N, C-alpha and C positions, 0 to 999 in steps of 0.2 A: 787904751791904756793912757794916764795922764802923765806925762814927763816929766813937769814941776818939780824940782827938785829930787826929784829920782837919780839914783848914781851907776854909774855903768863903767864898765873896764872896756877899752878897744885895745885889742892887743894890734902887735904892728900898726898902730896909730898915728905915726909919724909920715907917713906917704900914702899916696893911693886911695884905694877903697877904705883903707882905714880913717884916713885922717876928713875924707870927704863924710865918712860916718860919724865920726867924733863932732863935729860943726855942724852937721846938722841936728844932731842931738843937742847940743848947746843952743842952737838958735830956738830951741824946745824948750829950753829950761832946764835941761838937765844938768848933773855934774859928772864930768866926765875924766875920767884916769886915760892918759894912754902910754902904751909901753914899746920899746923899741932898745935894739941892742947898741945902737950909737948915741951915744948919753949927749953929745954935743946936738946933733938934728933933732931930736927927742924934746932937750929943750928948747931950742930955738923955735917947734913948732907948736909945744904945748904954750908959750908967751903969744906968738902969734893968733891962736887962735880961742884962747882963755882956758887950757885944761891943765888937768895936775900930769905933769910930764914924768915918767917912772923909768930910769934906766934898766932894763930888766932882760934877759933871757929866757923868755918862758918855755924854753924847751928844757928847761933844767929845774929840779925841783925848789932850787934857792931862789931863783927868778922868779917862780910862780909865789914862793912864799913871801919874798921883798914885794909883787906887786900887791897879794891882798893885804899884807900888814900897812902898808903907805897907804893903799885906796880908805882902807875901814879907819884908819889914825885922821884921815883927812876927812873924811864925808861922815863917817859914823856909821853906815851901812851900805849895802849894794843892793842892788836892784835885777842888776844885767849885765850878761858877759856876751862881748862882740868876740868869738872866736876868730880872729883875723889872720892873725899871723902865719905865714906860710912861704916857703919857696919848692923848687926842685928844677931840674933839668931835665932836657929833652936828651937821648940818647937812644941809637938802635940797641934792641936786646943783646945783640952779638957784643956791645962795646959796654954795657953796665956792670958797675963794680959792686961788690959789698958795700963798700963804702960810699956808696952814691945810696943805694937803700937807707944805710943806718942814718946817715946825714939827713936825707929827707923825712924819713919816718920819727927822726927825735922830733922834729917841726911839725910835721903836718897829721902825726897821728898820736906817737906819745905826750909832747908837749899839749896838744888842743884836749887829750881827755885826761892829764891830771890837773890842767888849770880848769874845765868844768868840773872837776870833782870838786879843787877846793871852793869854787864857786856854789856848786849844787850842796855844801856843806852848811853854807850860810843860809840857803834859800829853803832847806828842807827843815831846817830850826824855827825861822821865821814865816815857813808855811806859802810862800810867795817866791815868784823868780822868773827869769827871761837867760833863755841861752839860746845864741844865734850861732851857728855854725856857717864858716862860708868855706864852701866847696868848691864846685866848679861844673861844667858841662862834662869835663873830665872824668866826673865819677858817676857820670851817667853813660855814656862809650867809652871804649878804648880806642886807641889809633897808633899807627907807627911812631915807634920811638919815646911812647908813654909809658913804659914798663911800669917805671918807678916812680912818675908823679902821678898818673891813673891812677895807680895802685893804692895810692896813699889816699886820695881822695876819696876812691871807692867804700877805702875802710872807714872815712871820718862820715861817711854818708852812711854807713852802716850804723857805726855807734849813734850818729844822729835818731835813726830809728830806735835804738836800745834804750837810751836815754827817755825817748819820748813815752815809751810803754812803763817803763822806771818811776819817770817822776811828775806823771799828771797826777796822781792822786795826793800831792804836795802841790799840789795847783803853781807847777812849775811849766811856763811853755818853752819847748825846744824846737827851734825851726834851723831848717837848710834851705843854704841860700845858695844857687849854682849859675854865675857868672860864665857868660861866653867871653871870647877876648877883649880884655881891657886895656886901655892906654896907659899903663901903672911903668913904675920901676919894675916889676916882677921879671924875676928871670935874667934880669943886666949885672953884670958882676960890678959894674961902678955905680949901682942903685941911681942912677940917674933916670927922670921922669922922661918916659916919651912923649914926643910933641901929639898933641891933641891933633884928631881926625874929625872931620865932620861926619862921618858914616860909621865911627867906630864908636862904642862904647868908653864913658869915661867911670870914674871911682863917683861921679856924682850921680851915674842913674842906679849903681847897685846900693850907694846909700837911702835913694829913695825907696828902694825895695824893701828894703831892711828896716828901716822906720814907719813905713806904711803898715807893715806888716807889727812891728811891735805897738802902733798907734790902735790897735783892732779893741775891743772891747776885750776886758780880762778874761771876759767866759768863752771866748774862743780864741782859735789859733791858726795860723797855717804852717802843715808840717813841713812844706817844700815850696820854694819859688825858683823857679829857673829865669835866667834874664837875659834876651838873644838882642843884638843889634838889629833896628830895622832891615837895613841893606846896605852891609857891609861890603858889597860888589865891587 
C-alpha cells in the first residue's frame, strides 16, 4: 500500500496506541483524522501531530455520523479505518454488573461494529479499503476478572473474522491486532498516560505492527497479528 495522500480515521487517536499510529501514518504521507471524547485533548493532539481532530463519541450513531462526515468533507475520501477506541475495567465475576457489560460493549463491540459498517459502505462503493481492529491478547485467552473486557474483545475478534469473509470480494482488507499489555492511559480513570518502562510495550510498537501490515502490497493481507513484549518480567 502506498500511504501518500491516502486518508485514515483513527478512533481513540488522542493518546496511546491511537496517537502513535496516527503519527506514523502522517509520517508516511497519509491524511489522518483522529477522534476522541475530550474535545480539548483531541484539538491539542491534532494540532501537535498535524491531524484533523474530531471530538466525537464513536460508541454512538451521532458520533459515527459526525466522524464520517467531517473526514469526507475535509479529505474527499477514505481508505482506511483504525478501530482503536476501547475501554474496560477488570472485576471479579461475582462483582460485575449489567451496566459494566453495557458500558464496555457499547464502545468495544457496538461502536466498533457500526464504525466499521459506516467505513465499509464507502469501501464497497469504491471497491477498496482497509479496516484494522485493535483487539487484545485478552481476545485469545480469558483470565480472572476479565469477564467483561475479555469477552468484548473476543467479540471484536469474531467480528473481524466475519468481516474478512464478507468483504474480501470487495478488495477490503480486514485485519485484527492483539496487543499485550501496553503502557498507556487505558483503564485509568484520569486518562493520564502511564510512565514508559524499558521492558514493556509502548504505543509505538503496536503502531509499527499496524503500519507494517498495511504497507504490504494490496494483493495480500495479514488476518491477525499478536504483539508481545520480549521480556516484560
